[in-house]
ZAMARGU-4260 file (C-alpha; in steps of 0.2 Angstrom, whole numbers, plus 5000, padded with zeros to 4 digits):
<rodrens>
0) 4807/5153/4919 | 4818/5163/4931 | 4836/5163/4919 | 4822/5169/4905 | 4815/5183/4914
5) 4831/5187/4922 | 4838/5189/4902 | 4824/5198/4899 | 4824/5210/4909 | 4832/5229/4907
10) 4845/5235/4918 | 4841/5254/4921 | 4860/5258/4923 | 4865/5249/4906 | 4873/5264/4894
15) 4865/5254/4880 | 4847/5256/4887 | 4847/5272/4890 | 4853/5277/4874 | 4838/5265/4868
20) 4825/5272/4879 | 4814/5289/4871 | 4817/5305/4879 | 4805/5310/4894 | 4799/5325/4886
25) 4794/5317/4869 | 4780/5323/4860 | 4766/5312/4850 | 4772/5319/4834 | 4790/5314/4839
30) 4786/5297/4844 | 4777/5293/4829 | 4791/5300/4818 | 4803/5286/4830 | 4792/5273/4830
35) 4792/5277/4809 | 4810/5276/4808 | 4814/5261/4818 | 4802/5251/4806 | 4810/5258/4791
40) 4826/5251/4800 | 4820/5236/4804 | 4813/5233/4785 | 4831/5238/4779 | 4839/5225/4791
45) 4827/5212/4786 | 4830/5216/4767 | 4848/5214/4770 | 4847/5196/4778 | 4838/5191/4765
50) 4849/5195/4754 | 4865/5186/4762 | 4853/5172/4763 | 4849/5172/4747 | 4867/5174/4742
55) 4872/5161/4754 | 4860/5148/4745 | 4866/5154/4726 | 4885/5153/4734 | 4881/5134/4740
60) 4870/5131/4724 | 4885/5137/4714 | 4896/5125/4724 | 4888/5111/4720 | 4886/5113/4702
65) 4898/5105/4689 | 4910/5117/4680 | 4919/5115/4664 | 4934/5124/4657 | 4934/5125/4638
70) 4953/5127/4633 | 4962/5126/4615 | 4967/5138/4602 | 4956/5150/4591 | 4947/5139/4578
75) 4950/5123/4588 | 4928/5121/4590 | 4926/5128/4608 | 4909/5135/4604 | 4904/5121/4594
80) 4905/5110/4606 | 4896/5120/4617 | 4882/5120/4606 | 4882/5102/4603 | 4883/5101/4621
85) 4866/5112/4624 | 4857/5104/4610 | 4861/5085/4618 | 4856/5089/4634 | 4846/5108/4637
90) 4837/5109/4620 | 4824/5123/4628 | 4840/5133/4632 | 4846/5130/4615 | 4827/5135/4608
95) 4829/5151/4617 | 4845/5158/4609 | 4839/5153/4591 | 4833/5171/4586 | 4849/5177/4592
100) 4860/5165/4580 | 4850/5169/4563 | 4856/5185/4562 | 4875/5178/4566 | 4870/5166/4553
105) 4866/5180/4541 | 4882/5189/4546 | 4892/5174/4539 | 4883/5172/4524 | 4889/5190/4520
110) 4905/5187/4526 | 4909/5174/4512 | 4898/5186/4500 | 4910/5198/4503 | 4927/5188/4501
115) 4921/5182/4484 | 4918/5198/4479 | 4935/5203/4486 | 4943/5189/4474 | 4934/5196/4460
120) 4942/5212/4461 | 4957/5205/4464 | 4954/5198/4448 | 4950/5211/4438 | 4963/5220/4443
125) 4977/5210/4440 | 4971/5207/4423 | 4970/5225/4417 | 4983/5230/4401 | 4988/5244/4395
130) 4992/5245/4376 | 5008/5250/4369 | 5015/5255/4354 | 5023/5240/4351 | 5010/5229/4354
135) 5002/5240/4342 | 5016/5237/4331 | 5015/5221/4332 | 4995/5217/4330 | 4995/5210/4349
140) 4977/5216/4356 | 4969/5211/4370 | 4956/5198/4371 | 4957/5197/4352 | 4953/5215/4348
145) 4968/5224/4340 | 4968/5243/4347 | 4975/5257/4336 | 4978/5268/4351 | 4993/5266/4364
150) 4988/5270/4383 | 4971/5260/4382 | 4968/5248/4397 | 4960/5230/4393 | 4957/5216/4404
155) 4960/5199/4399 | 4948/5191/4414 | 4935/5182/4409 | 4923/5188/4419 | 4911/5201/4411
160) 4899/5213/4413 | 4885/5204/4418 | 4897/5199/4433 | 4901/5217/4436 | 4881/5222/4437
165) 4881/5208/4449 | 4893/5213/4460 | 4887/5230/4460 | 4870/5224/4467 | 4880/5213/4480
170) 4889/5228/4487 | 4873/5234/4496 | 4878/5220/4509 | 4892/5227/4515 | 4885/5242/4524
175) 4873/5230/4532 | 4888/5219/4539 | 4897/5235/4544 | 4883/5242/4554 | 4879/5224/4563
180) 4896/5222/4568 | 4897/5241/4579 | 4881/5234/4588 | 4890/5218/4592 | 4907/5226/4595
185) 4905/5243/4598 | 4922/5248/4606 | 4931/5239/4591 | 4944/5249/4582 | 4939/5256/4568
190) 4939/5244/4551 | 4929/5229/4550 | 4939/5211/4561 | 4942/5196/4551 | 4930/5185/4558
195) 4910/5189/4568 | 4917/5194/4585 | 4909/5198/4600 | 4915/5202/4619 | 4911/5191/4633
200) 4899/5197/4644 | 4892/5210/4631 | 4876/5202/4631 | 4877/5201/4613 | 4864/5188/4612
205) 4851/5198/4619 | 4856/5211/4607 | 4852/5201/4590 | 4837/5191/4598 | 4828/5210/4602
210) 4835/5215/4583 | 4828/5201/4576 | 4812/5202/4586 | 4810/5223/4581 | 4816/5217/4561
215) 4803/5203/4562 | 4789/5216/4558 | 4798/5223/4544 | 4799/5208/4534 | 4780/5212/4530
220) 4778/5212/4509 | 4777/5231/4506 | 4761/5241/4500 | 4758/5244/4483 | 4767/5261/4478
225) 4756/5277/4474 | 4755/5283/4454 | 4769/5289/4447 | 4768/5310/4446 | 4762/5314/4429
230) 4775/5318/4414 | 4776/5338/4416 | 4779/5338/4434 | 4794/5327/4430 | 4800/5336/4416
235) 4798/5352/4429 | 4810/5344/4441 | 4795/5340/4454 | 4793/5326/4465 | 4782/5317/4478
240) 4783/5327/4496 | 4793/5317/4508 | 4801/5305/4493 | 4820/5309/4501 | 4814/5307/4518
245) 4805/5290/4515 | 4822/5283/4504 | 4833/5290/4519 | 4822/5280/4532 | 4821/5264/4520
250) 4840/5265/4518 | 4842/5266/4539 | 4829/5253/4540 | 4838/5241/4528 | 4855/5243/4538
255) 4846/5236/4553 | 4836/5224/4544 | 4847/5209/4534 | 4832/5197/4531 | 4825/5211/4517
260) 4841/5215/4509 | 4846/5195/4509 | 4831/5193/4500 | 4830/5206/4488 | 4849/5199/4483
265) 4847/5180/4485 | 4847/5177/4465 | 4860/5186/4463 | 4869/5176/4478 | 4865/5159/4468
270) 4869/5163/4451 | 4885/5172/4458 | 4891/5156/4468 | 4884/5145/4453 | 4893/5153/4440
275) 4906/5141/4431 | 4917/5159/4426 | 4917/5163/4443 | 4921/5145/4450 | 4936/5145/4440
280) 4941/5162/4446 | 4943/5155/4463 | 4953/5141/4459 | 4964/5151/4449 | 4966/5163/4465
285) 4969/5147/4474 | 4954/5151/4486 | 4941/5138/4494 | 4926/5147/4501 | 4922/5129/4506
290) 4936/5129/4519 | 4931/5146/4528 | 4921/5144/4548 | 4904/5149/4545 | 4903/5146/4525
295) 4884/5146/4520 | 4887/5150/4501 | 4879/5131/4498 | 4864/5137/4506 | 4862/5154/4500
300) 4845/5150/4493 | 4837/5144/4507 | 4847/5156/4521 | 4842/5172/4510 | 4824/5168/4513
305) 4814/5182/4519 | 4806/5168/4532 | 4821/5159/4535 | 4822/5151/4552 | 4837/5142/4557
310) 4840/5123/4560 | 4849/5115/4573 | 4863/5111/4559 | 4863/5130/4555 | 4867/5134/4573
315) 4881/5122/4575 | 4890/5128/4559 | 4887/5146/4563 | 4907/5156/4567 | 4906/5169/4580
320) 4922/5172/4588 | 4924/5176/4606 | 4934/5188/4614 | 4938/5185/4634 | 4928/5172/4644
325) 4912/5169/4642 | 4901/5159/4656 | 4887/5147/4651 | 4874/5144/4665 | 4859/5131/4660
330) 4852/5116/4667 | 4853/5098/4661 | 4834/5095/4654 | 4841/5076/4649 | 4853/5063/4652
335) 4861/5055/4668 | 4858/5072/4679 | 4842/5080/4674 | 4840/5094/4686 | 4858/5097/4689
340) 4866/5116/4685 | 4882/5117/4672 | 4893/5131/4671 | 4905/5131/4657 | 4917/5142/4653
345) 4920/5146/4634 | 4939/5153/4635 | 4947/5163/4619 | 4960/5153/4611 | 4972/5169/4605
350) 4990/5167/4611 | 4987/5187/4615 | 4972/5180/4629 | 4981/5165/4636 | 4986/5172/4653
355) 4967/5175/4656 | 4964/5155/4658 | 4975/5153/4673 | 4960/5158/4686 | 4949/5148/4677
360) 4959/5131/4682 | 4952/5133/4700 | 4937/5124/4707 | 4932/5117/4690 | 4927/5097/4688
365) 4934/5095/4671 | 4945/5102/4658 | 4942/5100/4639 | 4957/5105/4627 | 4953/5104/4609
370) 4964/5105/4596 | 4962/5107/4576 | 4966/5092/4564 | 4971/5107/4551 | 4991/5110/4550
375) 4990/5125/4540 | 4982/5138/4550 | 4993/5156/4553 | 4994/5166/4567 | 4981/5181/4569
380) 4996/5192/4574 | 5007/5185/4558 | 4999/5178/4546 | 5017/5170/4539 | 5019/5159/4555
385) 5010/5142/4557 | 5001/5142/4575 | 5011/5124/4579 | 5027/5135/4578 | 5032/5143/4593
390) 5031/5164/4590 | 5048/5173/4585 | 5054/5185/4598 | 5047/5199/4587 | 5028/5194/4593
395) 5021/5195/4610 | 5020/5178/4621 | 5011/5179/4638 | 5023/5171/4653 | 5013/5156/4660
400) 5020/5145/4672 | 5028/5128/4667 | 5017/5120/4680 | 5005/5111/4684 | 4997/5113/4663
405) 5013/5115/4651 | 5000/5115/4637 | 4996/5134/4642 | 5015/5140/4636 | 5017/5148/4618
</rodrens>
């Protein structure tokens, strides 16, 4: 007791004690202000201590968590492996992201349609021929016809006007794809990238989930249109008030609502894909859309439905390319270690980003390296170079250490 009283006793000659003592001529108002400031300072100090304690607990919890690094070249299946892992061991976390994957699957379908339309356009352009005077003299026309005027252009393609009309109607999907890609990758350069790309850490799943929630109210059947204006008014060039504005609003709304436009184009998509002439054209141009990542044309009738909800298999098959390093944090709900926290790092596989792999080798419990079984894949930087071949000196190759992980070299 004596020692405690000794340490608690204030020394009147201590400079700190003198500095903390209130002024002798302090008024009641100044005393109230001083006490209030002391209470605020103590509250801020307590908040800082609580934040430090929480940060320490989070650090200790993160140190005990299991960390896995997913490596491999582009399109080797890293994201697919991650989705299968979440589906098996964290189904609730997997279900929360279902709304975001719906838009990705719709984008994949639009990408396949866009590629199909490009092949049809190439077929029309390559089959155009121009008649000459010699061909007329020889009686050689085009497509069984004998034109009488030189310089007339004919198409020898088996595609007819029915295919052209379908192509024109499906072209309405292209602005939707461009608008959604701007939302996913707002800092991308002009032009649409080859794949559906997202930047790691951009919160793209939240953006797509909010977009899907906002457009779900737009999927309801439209109200019956009002009766048309009288014929006299139409002949005079008159129109209903607000018609142009309402059409502009509908176009802007459709850019953010792929479900409605896909549902309107559903029959055309199915008819074009199942057309025997179109399949023959694809075979002629040596194009196999079935080998594209994120191929959903065989399921177009289901994916393009207005009330479409993605299945687990659809989400696993969905293709999205990650730019950068994305951290996935979830808690295992089933399996041998329920309740265990997991951190899985999905690292971009392009050669230009492999220098970013190095910091993530520290403090990981496992490294999973994936390699595709396809041997005919080419580099994104140069479509003439196989991915299994070292790049020529003209292509940039990041200088990576030879050890301890030699596979990170180009």
